[in-house]
N, C-alpha and C positions, 0 to 999 in steps of 0.2 A: 496520434495520427500524424501530426506535423513532423515529428522526429522520424517516423517511418517513411513519410513522403520524401524527405530529403535524401534518405539512404545513407546519410553520414554515419549513423551509429547502429541502427536497427533496420531490419526488413522482415517482411512476411512472405514466405513461400509455401504454397500448398497449405495455408492455414496455420503454419508454424512460425512463431517468432524466433528470429536468430539475429546474431550480432555480426557486424562487419569484420571484427577481429575474431579469429578462430578460437583462441583461448577463452574469450568472453562468451562466445557462442556455446562452447562446451560447458562452461560453468552454469550458464543460463539453462541449458538443456537438463543438466543434473538437478538443478533447483526445481524446475517445473516438474520433472519426473518424480522427485521426492514429494512434491506437493500433491501430485496425482495419486501416488501409491500410499503414502502415509504422512499426513500433515505433521504428525508429531516429530518426524525426522528433521523438520526445519523449524519447529516450534512456532508459537504465535508471533514471535518477533519477525519471522521470515528470514530471508537470507540476502545479504548484500553482496553484489558482484561489482568489484571496482571496474571503472571504465575511464577512457580518455577520448575526448572529442578530437577532431582533426587539428584544431588549434592548440592542442596540448593541455587544455583545461581538464581537471579531474572531476569525477562524479561517481555515481553508483546506480546500479539497477537494484531495486528492492523487490524481491519476489515474496509475495504473501499467498499462502494457501487459501483456496476458497472451497467451500463445501456446497454441493448441489442442494437445493431446497431452501437455502437461506438467501433471500433477496431475489431481485429480478435479473437473472443472467442465464445464458445458455448452459445447459447441463454439461456440455463438452468443455466448457471453460474450467480449468483446474487451478489457475493462479492469476493474481493481478500483478502486473509489473509496473512499478513506479520508477520514473527516471528523475534523478536529481543531480544538479551540478553542485560541486563542493562549495562554490563561492556564492550560491544563491540561498537565501534563507528558506527554510522549509515552510510551506503553506499546506496545511492538511487539506486533502481533497474531500471535504466534508460531504458534499452531495453524493459523490461516488461511494464513499464508505457507507453512508446512510442507506443508499439504494442496495448495495451489495449485501449488507448485513441486516436489512430490515429494521433500522433504527427509527424510533419515534422522533418527532421534531425536538422534544426536550433532550433526549439522549444525544442527538446530533449536536445540539448547542453545547452540551457538556463535553462531548468529544472534541469539538473545535477549540474550546478553552484549554483543555488538558493537553491536546496536541500542540498548542502554542506555547506550552511550558508553564502554564499557570497552576498554582497549587489548588487544593480543595477550597481553602479559604478565599483565595482570589477569585475562583470560579463562582463560589457562592455569592460574593459581593457583586461581581460583574453581572450575574444573571438574576440577582435579587431573589435567590432561593436559599433554603436552609442547607447547612453543611451536610446534614443527614440525607437530604434529597440528592445532593451531588454524589455522595457515597453510594446511594442506592443505584443511581444511573451508572456509576463507575462499575459496580458489580455486574450490571447487565452488559456493559461494554466489554468487560473482560470475558464474560460468558461467551 
């Protein structure tokens, strides 16, 4: 919302997210359209659209497909768009991902550890749970 409010990079017109730069806006529209029509077209990993802020710093828009019926969101929403600067370490939006995909608190904790780059063993140790439990939660997360 803050990024849209500044109008520097993205804006929303008539309920449609678009970018300040025409080429980025086109790529974003294609990614969202693919997410709406056939999420397999952009895979589970989503689609990254390279961007530049006005100050010249690089980043990416990460478009991830959403399926209605999973989590608490409006059925008209077809994709989540995450904005990341290249020079900022990634911090997983755990609460958002948990809400969107209906994760249990335990699954959300495992997601947060794995998204931070930790291995199954490191996650097991950090959360004080068995490795097989981490793997079970991972199976659900990939599902």
